BASE-295365 format. One record per residue: chain; x negated, y, z of N, C-alpha, C in turn. Coordinates in nm, 4 decimals. Layout:
REM BASE-295365
(r A, (X, Y, Z), (X, Y, Z), (X, Y, Z)),
...
REM end
This chain:
REM BASE-295365
(r A, (-8.8599, 10.7413, 12.5884), (-8.9354, 10.8347, 12.5936), (-8.9955, 10.9037, 12.4664)),
(r A, (-8.9522, 10.9317, 12.3502), (-8.9205, 10.9972, 12.2203), (-8.8002, 11.0006, 12.2388)),
(r A, (-8.7933, 11.1827, 12.1776), (-8.6198, 11.1800, 12.1536), (-8.6554, 11.2590, 12.0269)),
(r A, (-8.5276, 11.2425, 11.9858), (-8.5106, 11.3478, 11.8391), (-8.4281, 11.5181, 11.8709)),
(r A, (-8.4808, 11.6084, 11.7763), (-8.5189, 11.7539, 11.8282), (-8.4274, 11.7352, 11.7409)),
(r A, (-8.3773, 11.8812, 11.6533), (-8.3187, 11.9002, 11.5273), (-8.3977, 12.0890, 11.5167)),
(r A, (-8.4662, 12.1059, 11.4325), (-8.5797, 12.2370, 11.4415), (-8.4810, 12.2570, 11.2688)),
(r A, (-8.6132, 12.3379, 11.2263), (-8.5244, 12.4570, 11.1256), (-8.5749, 12.3636, 10.9422)),
(r A, (-8.6659, 12.2440, 10.9635), (-8.6991, 12.2270, 10.8796), (-8.6320, 12.0232, 10.8804)),
(r A, (-8.5156, 12.0460, 10.9355), (-8.5173, 11.8850, 11.0636), (-8.5564, 11.8457, 11.1258)),
(r A, (-8.5006, 11.6959, 11.1528), (-8.4445, 11.6080, 11.2789), (-8.6344, 11.5802, 11.3078)),
(r A, (-8.7142, 11.5886, 11.4441), (-8.8065, 11.5753, 11.3875), (-8.8107, 11.4563, 11.6020)),
(r A, (-8.9130, 11.4090, 11.5697), (-8.9251, 11.3343, 11.7474), (-9.0261, 11.3533, 11.8308)),
(r A, (-8.9663, 11.3912, 11.9403), (-9.1116, 11.5261, 12.0506), (-9.0342, 11.4155, 12.0924)),
(r A, (-9.1118, 11.4451, 12.2485), (-9.1544, 11.3735, 12.3806), (-9.0615, 11.4620, 12.4969)),
(r A, (-9.0014, 11.3425, 12.5775), (-8.9254, 11.3276, 12.6763), (-8.9868, 11.4229, 12.7591)),
(r A, (-8.9488, 11.5569, 12.8366), (-9.0201, 11.6702, 12.9305), (-9.0609, 11.5730, 13.0183)),
(r A, (-9.0099, 11.4622, 13.0546), (-9.0689, 11.3893, 13.1864), (-9.0886, 11.2857, 13.1500)),
(r A, (-9.2002, 11.2550, 12.9791), (-9.3047, 11.2265, 12.9786), (-9.3887, 11.2992, 12.9006)),
(r A, (-9.3279, 11.3773, 12.8914), (-9.4799, 11.5042, 12.8896), (-9.5760, 11.5210, 13.0552)),
(r A, (-9.4787, 11.5592, 13.1492), (-9.5149, 11.5529, 13.2630), (-9.6259, 11.4063, 13.3315)),
(r A, (-9.5632, 11.3410, 13.2849), (-9.6396, 11.1645, 13.3627), (-9.7742, 11.1604, 13.2512)),
(r A, (-9.7537, 11.1864, 13.1311), (-9.8740, 11.1585, 13.0742), (-9.9797, 11.3128, 13.0774)),
(r A, (-9.9416, 11.4363, 13.1047), (-10.0158, 11.4853, 13.1295), (-10.0263, 11.4905, 13.3188)),
(r A, (-10.0391, 11.4336, 13.3930), (-10.0789, 11.4102, 13.5187), (-10.1440, 11.2778, 13.5138)),
(r A, (-10.1399, 11.1509, 13.3917), (-10.2143, 11.0690, 13.3953), (-10.3352, 11.1418, 13.3664)),
(r A, (-10.3337, 11.1666, 13.2415), (-10.4631, 11.2538, 13.2067), (-10.5723, 11.2958, 13.2895)),
(r A, (-10.5059, 11.3990, 13.3109), (-10.5898, 11.4994, 13.4187), (-10.6682, 11.3462, 13.4794)),
(r A, (-10.6203, 11.2745, 13.5421), (-10.7116, 11.1301, 13.6653), (-10.7143, 11.1480, 13.5969)),
(r A, (-10.7286, 11.0636, 13.4487), (-10.8542, 10.9737, 13.3474), (-10.9283, 11.0933, 13.3072)),
(r A, (-11.0445, 11.0893, 13.2110), (-11.1381, 11.1358, 13.1871), (-11.0703, 11.2466, 13.1382)),
(r A, (-11.1942, 11.4025, 13.0982), (-11.1734, 11.5111, 13.0641), (-11.1334, 11.5578, 12.8945)),
(r A, (-11.1539, 11.4755, 12.8245), (-11.1086, 11.4846, 12.6881), (-10.9900, 11.4464, 12.6650)),
(r A, (-10.9920, 11.2894, 12.7032), (-10.8289, 11.2877, 12.7125), (-10.7349, 11.3735, 12.7664)),
(r A, (-10.7534, 11.4466, 12.8075), (-10.6700, 11.5978, 12.8864), (-10.6207, 11.6938, 12.8027)),
(r A, (-10.7462, 11.6911, 12.6822), (-10.8268, 11.8188, 12.6474), (-10.6612, 11.7537, 12.4783)),
(r A, (-10.6527, 11.6367, 12.4092), (-10.5988, 11.5704, 12.3348), (-10.5070, 11.5828, 12.4124)),
(r A, (-10.4606, 11.4942, 12.4232), (-10.2960, 11.4829, 12.5199), (-10.2074, 11.6287, 12.5069)),
(r A, (-10.2888, 11.7076, 12.5568), (-10.2227, 11.8653, 12.5689), (-10.2138, 11.9273, 12.4770)),
(r A, (-10.3342, 11.8878, 12.3408), (-10.3016, 11.9184, 12.2021), (-10.1419, 11.8837, 12.1321)),
(r A, (-10.1310, 11.7530, 12.1768), (-10.0076, 11.6946, 12.1300), (-9.9309, 11.7357, 12.2063)),
(r A, (-9.9491, 11.7525, 12.3272), (-9.7472, 11.8173, 12.4099), (-9.7971, 11.9520, 12.3647)),
(r A, (-9.9010, 12.0426, 12.3429), (-9.8400, 12.1675, 12.2462), (-9.7761, 12.1554, 12.0811)),
(r A, (-9.8616, 12.1474, 12.0352), (-9.8630, 12.0794, 11.8979), (-9.8244, 11.9865, 11.8364)),
(r A, (-9.6594, 11.9922, 11.8941), (-9.6535, 11.7799, 11.8667), (-9.6912, 11.6841, 11.8421)),
(r A, (-9.6241, 11.5083, 11.8368), (-9.7268, 11.3920, 11.8031), (-9.7399, 11.4150, 11.6887)),
(r A, (-9.8341, 11.3342, 11.6587), (-9.9270, 11.3019, 11.5195), (-9.8403, 11.3087, 11.3664)),
(r A, (-9.9095, 11.2978, 11.3379), (-9.7985, 11.2732, 11.1528), (-9.7578, 11.1873, 11.1321)),
(r A, (-9.8655, 11.0582, 11.1709), (-9.7534, 10.9386, 11.1397), (-9.6295, 10.8780, 11.2500)),
(r A, (-9.6023, 10.9683, 11.3423), (-9.4532, 10.9447, 11.4571), (-9.3338, 11.0337, 11.3353)),
(r A, (-9.3887, 11.1090, 11.2759), (-9.3271, 11.2198, 11.2123), (-9.3309, 11.0839, 11.0371)),
(r A, (-9.3424, 11.0047, 11.0130), (-9.3813, 10.9137, 10.8743), (-9.2523, 10.8942, 10.7735)),
(r A, (-9.1742, 10.8948, 10.8843), (-9.0246, 10.8719, 10.7810), (-8.9870, 10.9382, 10.8106)),
(r A, (-8.9435, 11.0859, 10.8903), (-8.8113, 11.1889, 10.8570), (-8.7300, 11.1992, 10.7034)),
(r A, (-8.8673, 11.1586, 10.6515), (-8.8683, 11.2348, 10.4659), (-8.7994, 11.0890, 10.3844)),
(r A, (-8.7296, 10.9769, 10.5024), (-8.6742, 10.8375, 10.3993), (-8.4825, 10.8852, 10.4223)),
(r A, (-8.4429, 10.7887, 10.3672), (-8.3013, 10.8473, 10.3796), (-8.2715, 10.7531, 10.4971)),
(r A, (-8.2234, 10.8091, 10.6002), (-8.2237, 10.6474, 10.7442), (-8.1721, 10.5602, 10.6739)),
(r A, (-8.0925, 10.4787, 10.6392), (-8.0549, 10.3563, 10.5526), (-8.1945, 10.2792, 10.4989)),
(r A, (-8.2562, 10.3717, 10.4215), (-8.3769, 10.3074, 10.4459), (-8.4891, 10.2575, 10.5180)),
(r A, (-8.5230, 10.3262, 10.6451), (-8.6459, 10.3716, 10.6947), (-8.7292, 10.2764, 10.7174)),
(r A, (-8.8356, 10.1971, 10.7583), (-8.8274, 10.0797, 10.7800), (-8.9864, 10.1772, 10.8170)),
(r A, (-9.0469, 10.0322, 10.8835), (-9.1985, 10.0780, 10.9491), (-9.2779, 10.0669, 10.7995)),
(r A, (-9.4037, 10.1014, 10.7973), (-9.4743, 10.1514, 10.7340), (-9.6257, 10.1040, 10.7354)),
(r A, (-9.7538, 10.0296, 10.7078), (-9.8500, 10.0152, 10.7114), (-9.9301, 10.1256, 10.6933)),
(r A, (-10.0428, 10.1264, 10.7080), (-10.1425, 10.2967, 10.7482), (-10.1704, 10.3925, 10.6018)),
(r A, (-10.0990, 10.4722, 10.6339), (-10.1999, 10.5220, 10.4596), (-10.2857, 10.5222, 10.3765)),
(r A, (-10.4079, 10.4727, 10.3244), (-10.4588, 10.4827, 10.2949), (-10.5825, 10.6353, 10.2854)),
(r A, (-10.5121, 10.7787, 10.2780), (-10.5326, 10.8315, 10.2761), (-10.4121, 10.9692, 10.3126)),
(r A, (-10.4771, 11.0284, 10.3846), (-10.3179, 11.1679, 10.3152), (-10.2953, 11.1973, 10.2208)),
(r A, (-10.3567, 11.1944, 10.0965), (-10.2951, 11.1733, 9.9436), (-10.1839, 11.0871, 9.9363)),
(r A, (-10.2898, 10.9898, 9.9785), (-10.1766, 10.8514, 9.9698), (-10.0253, 10.8975, 10.0804)),
(r A, (-10.0734, 10.9359, 10.1811), (-9.9076, 11.0162, 10.2205), (-9.8377, 11.1366, 10.2105)),
(r A, (-9.8506, 11.1966, 10.1091), (-9.8099, 11.3334, 10.0816), (-9.7526, 11.2981, 9.9482)),
(r A, (-9.8653, 11.1753, 9.8730), (-9.7543, 11.1462, 9.6963), (-9.6134, 11.0201, 9.7490)),
(r A, (-9.6248, 10.9685, 9.8645), (-9.5091, 10.9086, 9.9087), (-9.4535, 10.9407, 9.9557)),
(r A, (-9.4402, 11.0869, 10.0369), (-9.3365, 11.1672, 10.0473), (-9.2627, 11.2688, 9.9183)),
(r A, (-9.3376, 11.2549, 9.7982), (-9.3264, 11.3209, 9.6877), (-9.1870, 11.2232, 9.6429)),
(r A, (-9.2234, 11.0821, 9.6140), (-9.1417, 10.9852, 9.5958), (-9.0077, 10.9698, 9.6390)),
(r A, (-9.0269, 11.0112, 9.7563), (-8.9010, 10.9966, 9.8452), (-8.7876, 11.1608, 9.8342)),
(r A, (-8.8595, 11.2042, 9.8641), (-8.7562, 11.3344, 9.8651), (-8.8289, 11.4244, 9.7333)),
(r A, (-8.9342, 11.4431, 9.6626), (-8.9288, 11.4985, 9.4954), (-8.9678, 11.6260, 9.5752)),
(r A, (-9.0413, 11.7103, 9.7112), (-9.0984, 11.7804, 9.7448), (-9.2291, 11.7970, 9.6872)),
(r A, (-9.3232, 11.8740, 9.6734), (-9.4931, 11.9334, 9.6136), (-9.5108, 11.9264, 9.7092)),
(r A, (-9.5128, 11.9665, 9.8897), (-9.5469, 12.0244, 9.9405), (-9.7245, 11.9910, 9.9457)),
(r A, (-9.8180, 12.0411, 10.0125), (-9.9601, 12.0286, 9.9719), (-9.9698, 11.8888, 9.8859)),
(r A, (-9.9332, 11.9111, 9.6989), (-10.0214, 11.8418, 9.6202), (-10.0332, 11.9899, 9.5191)),
(r A, (-10.1397, 11.9000, 9.4408), (-10.1424, 11.9876, 9.2703), (-9.9789, 12.0526, 9.2319)),
(r A, (-10.0548, 12.1487, 9.2590), (-9.9158, 12.2726, 9.1128), (-9.9557, 12.1394, 9.0176)),
(r A, (-10.0401, 12.1425, 8.9605), (-10.0295, 12.1064, 8.7985), (-10.0531, 11.9437, 8.8034)),
(r A, (-10.0092, 11.8508, 8.9077), (-10.0081, 11.6728, 8.8815), (-9.8864, 11.6891, 8.9673)),
(r A, (-9.8030, 11.7607, 9.0172), (-9.6854, 11.7795, 9.0874), (-9.5746, 11.8539, 8.9891)),
(r A, (-9.3943, 11.7578, 8.9382), (-9.3233, 11.7953, 8.9323), (-9.1724, 11.8063, 9.0483)),
(r A, (-9.2170, 11.9534, 9.1406), (-9.1047, 11.8797, 9.1834), (-8.9550, 11.8882, 9.1604)),
(r A, (-8.8359, 11.8519, 9.2795), (-8.6963, 11.7965, 9.1877), (-8.6674, 11.6886, 9.1257)),
(r A, (-8.5840, 11.6554, 9.0989), (-8.5826, 11.5468, 9.0762), (-8.6459, 11.4139, 8.9768)),
(r A, (-8.6971, 11.3064, 8.9281), (-8.5803, 11.2649, 9.0800), (-8.6739, 11.1546, 9.1544)),
(r A, (-8.5707, 11.1398, 9.2495), (-8.6689, 11.1194, 9.3966), (-8.6172, 11.0264, 9.4732)),
(r A, (-8.6461, 10.9999, 9.4808), (-8.5880, 10.7839, 9.5487), (-8.5109, 10.8011, 9.6451)),
(r A, (-8.4898, 10.9005, 9.6854), (-8.3449, 10.9318, 9.8224), (-8.2327, 10.9302, 9.7232)),
(r A, (-8.2318, 11.0464, 9.5838), (-8.1782, 11.1003, 9.5289), (-8.1053, 10.9405, 9.4097)),
(r A, (-8.1482, 10.9451, 9.4029), (-8.2113, 10.7564, 9.3089), (-8.1533, 10.6470, 9.3986)),
(r A, (-8.1695, 10.6621, 9.4996), (-8.1028, 10.5180, 9.5882), (-7.9741, 10.5758, 9.5987)),
(r A, (-7.9261, 10.7072, 9.6515), (-7.8197, 10.7640, 9.6365), (-7.6386, 10.7296, 9.5065)),
(r A, (-7.7720, 10.6954, 9.3869), (-7.6766, 10.7228, 9.3159), (-7.6633, 10.5747, 9.2378)),
(r A, (-7.7459, 10.4779, 9.2853), (-7.7223, 10.3664, 9.2757), (-7.6270, 10.3002, 9.3538)),
(r A, (-7.5630, 10.3745, 9.4333), (-7.5289, 10.2896, 9.5514), (-7.3350, 10.3790, 9.4538)),
(r A, (-7.3915, 10.4952, 9.4723), (-7.1823, 10.5729, 9.3747), (-7.1808, 10.3972, 9.2561)),
(r A, (-7.2412, 10.3617, 9.1828), (-7.1936, 10.3127, 9.1059), (-7.1370, 10.1850, 9.1321)),
(r A, (-7.2629, 10.1478, 9.2026), (-7.1788, 10.0206, 9.2514), (-6.9810, 9.9915, 9.3258)),
(r A, (-6.9662, 9.8477, 9.2697), (-6.8628, 9.8659, 9.3454), (-6.7968, 9.8743, 9.5085)),
(r A, (-6.7489, 9.9320, 9.5767), (-6.7375, 9.9548, 9.6951), (-6.8300, 9.8644, 9.7853)),
(r A, (-6.7430, 9.7805, 9.7848), (-6.6922, 9.6170, 9.8542), (-6.9575, 9.5708, 9.8500)),
(r A, (-6.9796, 9.6255, 9.7432), (-7.1458, 9.6074, 9.7321), (-7.2459, 9.6864, 9.7774)),
(r A, (-7.1755, 9.7688, 9.8096), (-7.2690, 9.9499, 9.7964), (-7.3426, 9.9095, 9.9403)),
(r A, (-7.3317, 9.8542, 10.0034), (-7.4657, 9.8108, 10.1724), (-7.5895, 9.6995, 10.0934)),
(r A, (-7.4795, 9.6752, 10.0329), (-7.5647, 9.4827, 9.9606), (-7.7056, 9.6290, 9.8767)),
(r A, (-7.6010, 9.6833, 9.7881), (-7.7057, 9.7875, 9.6644), (-7.7638, 9.8800, 9.7165)),
(r A, (-7.7567, 9.9594, 9.8576), (-7.8232, 10.0343, 9.8828), (-7.9834, 9.9305, 9.9605)),
(r A, (-7.9017, 9.8172, 10.0099), (-7.9898, 9.7537, 10.0638), (-8.1238, 9.6752, 9.9486)),
(r A, (-8.0941, 9.6943, 9.8700), (-8.1743, 9.6140, 9.7567), (-8.2611, 9.7707, 9.7136)),
(r A, (-8.1570, 9.8687, 9.6635), (-8.2222, 10.0123, 9.6385), (-8.3785, 10.0075, 9.7322)),
(r A, (-8.2828, 10.0319, 9.8535), (-8.4304, 10.0307, 9.9675), (-8.5686, 9.9962, 9.9224)),
(r A, (-8.5085, 9.8374, 9.9501), (-8.6796, 9.7672, 9.9316), (-8.7495, 9.7896, 9.7785)),
(r A, (-8.6616, 9.8017, 9.6555), (-8.7127, 9.8810, 9.5357), (-8.8050, 9.9573, 9.6285)),
(r A, (-8.7698, 10.0809, 9.6979), (-8.8400, 10.2523, 9.6545), (-8.9045, 10.1717, 9.7455)),
(r A, (-8.9954, 10.1243, 9.8602), (-9.1058, 10.0876, 9.9008), (-9.2001, 10.0009, 9.8709)),
(r A, (-9.1511, 9.9264, 9.7601), (-9.2452, 9.8483, 9.7071), (-9.2613, 9.9041, 9.5622)),
(r A, (-9.2643, 9.9655, 9.4915), (-9.2556, 10.1161, 9.4539), (-9.3518, 10.1856, 9.4805)),
(r A, (-9.3021, 10.2738, 9.6188), (-9.3589, 10.3449, 9.5734), (-9.4770, 10.3622, 9.6838)),
(r A, (-9.4970, 10.2658, 9.7014), (-9.6499, 10.2545, 9.8088), (-9.7385, 10.2335, 9.6649)),
(r A, (-9.7369, 10.1621, 9.6301), (-9.7922, 10.1521, 9.4679), (-9.8134, 10.2423, 9.4561)),
(r A, (-9.7427, 10.3194, 9.4429), (-9.7333, 10.4357, 9.2628), (-9.7691, 10.6070, 9.3271)),
(r A, (-9.7777, 10.6243, 9.4711), (-9.8974, 10.6386, 9.5312), (-10.0051, 10.6999, 9.5848)),
(r A, (-10.0493, 10.5535, 9.5520), (-10.1871, 10.5326, 9.5734), (-10.3188, 10.5990, 9.3958)),
(r A, (-10.4701, 10.6440, 9.4658), (-10.5375, 10.6750, 9.3541), (-10.5073, 10.6670, 9.2550)),
(r A, (-10.4271, 10.7609, 9.1438), (-10.4657, 10.6514, 8.9916), (-10.5569, 10.5757, 8.9516)),
(r A, (-10.6751, 10.6143, 9.0020), (-10.8083, 10.4827, 8.9941), (-10.7396, 10.3684, 9.0292)),
(r A, (-10.6745, 10.3535, 9.0893), (-10.6256, 10.1588, 9.1085), (-10.5190, 10.1126, 9.1309)),
(r A, (-10.4469, 10.3049, 9.1919), (-10.2611, 10.1715, 9.1101), (-10.2858, 10.1214, 9.0276)),
(r A, (-10.1348, 10.0430, 8.9976), (-10.0907, 9.9849, 8.9204), (-9.9700, 10.0308, 8.8440)),
(r A, (-9.8768, 10.0532, 8.8779), (-9.7840, 10.1707, 8.8526), (-9.8140, 10.3210, 8.8903)),
(r A, (-9.7362, 10.3887, 8.7578), (-9.8088, 10.5191, 8.7497), (-9.6364, 10.5806, 8.6742)),
(r A, (-9.6509, 10.7035, 8.7548), (-9.5457, 10.8593, 8.6411), (-9.4500, 10.7157, 8.5362)),
(r A, (-9.4885, 10.6940, 8.4008), (-9.4811, 10.6640, 8.3256), (-9.3186, 10.5159, 8.3076)),
(r A, (-9.4302, 10.4446, 8.4645), (-9.2914, 10.3262, 8.4623), (-9.2362, 10.3238, 8.5685)),
(r A, (-9.2536, 10.4785, 8.6300), (-9.0777, 10.5335, 8.6961), (-9.0193, 10.5537, 8.6505)),
(r A, (-9.0528, 10.6519, 8.5184), (-8.9502, 10.6764, 8.4250), (-8.8493, 10.5676, 8.3344)),
(r A, (-9.0041, 10.5031, 8.2943), (-8.8869, 10.3798, 8.3195), (-8.7581, 10.3107, 8.3250)),
(r A, (-8.8292, 10.2760, 8.4755), (-8.7671, 10.2213, 8.5742), (-8.6647, 10.3234, 8.5757)),
(r A, (-8.6864, 10.4007, 8.5924), (-8.5588, 10.5322, 8.5718), (-8.4657, 10.4538, 8.4613)),
(r A, (-8.4973, 10.4938, 8.3295), (-8.4249, 10.4316, 8.2287), (-8.3848, 10.3017, 8.2622)),
(r A, (-8.4259, 10.2737, 8.2645), (-8.3503, 10.0860, 8.2981), (-8.2589, 10.0418, 8.3954)),
(r A, (-8.2780, 10.1627, 8.4983), (-8.0991, 10.1492, 8.6940), (-8.0244, 10.1973, 8.5667)),
(r A, (-8.0923, 10.3683, 8.4522), (-7.9116, 10.4440, 8.4421), (-7.8882, 10.3582, 8.3725)),
(r A, (-7.9205, 10.2631, 8.2427), (-7.8835, 10.2055, 8.1497), (-7.7767, 10.0526, 8.1408)),
(r A, (-7.8430, 9.9817, 8.2921), (-7.7561, 9.8908, 8.2980), (-7.6421, 9.8888, 8.3930)),
(r A, (-7.5713, 9.8343, 8.2654), (-7.4255, 9.7778, 8.3518), (-7.3903, 9.7303, 8.5272)),
(r A, (-7.5017, 9.6758, 8.4943), (-7.4624, 9.5928, 8.6544), (-7.5383, 9.6704, 8.7456)),
(r A, (-7.5576, 9.7011, 8.8290), (-7.6782, 9.7610, 8.9351), (-7.7211, 9.6457, 8.9862)),
(r A, (-7.7215, 9.5485, 9.0617), (-7.7683, 9.4775, 9.0916), (-7.8088, 9.4201, 9.0082)),
(r A, (-7.8366, 9.3751, 8.8918), (-7.8923, 9.2786, 8.7941), (-7.9943, 9.3825, 8.7601)),
(r A, (-7.9901, 9.5769, 8.7509), (-8.0183, 9.6067, 8.7533), (-8.1743, 9.6787, 8.8426)),
(r A, (-8.1954, 9.6326, 8.9118), (-8.2413, 9.6473, 9.0186), (-8.3261, 9.5031, 9.0885)),
(r A, (-8.2820, 9.4557, 8.9912), (-8.3287, 9.2323, 9.0367), (-8.3857, 9.3421, 8.8261)),
(r A, (-8.3545, 9.3267, 8.7515), (-8.5054, 9.3496, 8.5868), (-8.6278, 9.4492, 8.7134)),
(r A, (-8.6218, 9.5520, 8.7258), (-8.6671, 9.6391, 8.8012), (-8.7797, 9.5985, 8.8789)),
(r A, (-8.7529, 9.5181, 9.0173), (-8.8216, 9.4902, 9.0619), (-8.8568, 9.3481, 8.9956)),
(r A, (-8.8134, 9.2401, 8.9756), (-8.8880, 9.1788, 8.8668), (-9.0401, 9.2445, 8.7911)),
(r A, (-8.9979, 9.3176, 8.6633), (-9.1604, 9.4676, 8.6057), (-9.2174, 9.4355, 8.7315)),
(r A, (-9.1884, 9.5291, 8.8785), (-9.3232, 9.6314, 8.8987), (-9.3977, 9.5284, 8.9686)),
(r A, (-9.2714, 9.3386, 9.0343), (-9.3323, 9.2499, 9.1124), (-9.4932, 9.2046, 9.0465)),
(r A, (-9.4321, 9.1933, 8.8792), (-9.5497, 9.1615, 8.7858), (-9.6336, 9.2896, 8.8113)),
(r A, (-9.6330, 9.3798, 8.7766), (-9.6910, 9.5346, 8.7530), (-9.8408, 9.5033, 8.8085)),
(r A, (-9.7888, 9.4480, 9.0026), (-9.8355, 9.4756, 9.1119), (-9.9352, 9.2920, 9.1243)),
(r A, (-9.8841, 9.1877, 9.0586), (-9.9957, 9.1142, 8.9876), (-10.0710, 9.1131, 8.9392)),
(r A, (-10.0916, 9.2408, 8.8562), (-10.2106, 9.1914, 8.7866), (-10.3304, 9.2118, 8.7876)),
REM end
């Protein structure tokens, strides 16, 4: 039913032509309001939730719980990509570091035989940290200063996997507070 299409802004999920025809036919048979909402989806694309993981590197994509707000979704995207789209200019610094780049750097530091394991460990850590860091400032338990500290620890660790375990232990301790 869903297929991938390439656009100028990257790969997106889209309904196949057959699925669109079937959906419109069903909507015409069902209540009129369903027709209006389905037509909007067909004409303007899928809701944002369908594209939610497009910005996360492919090795790290996993199902996410619903975001608490659109703002959390935008900060989550900033964590992974470094892009500040639709975020306050005075609060968001665009660029590096971002977790897609950090995860790749960690993989490159690892011995070739351990790279897949390091990437899996780095992705899991990224999801653990990103979800909390993207929450509103008054409730989050991991802030930007923590991210900087975690990054310094990862860069200084002689063993990548040990560094990832150390940062994960610290992040989980902060989440338990």
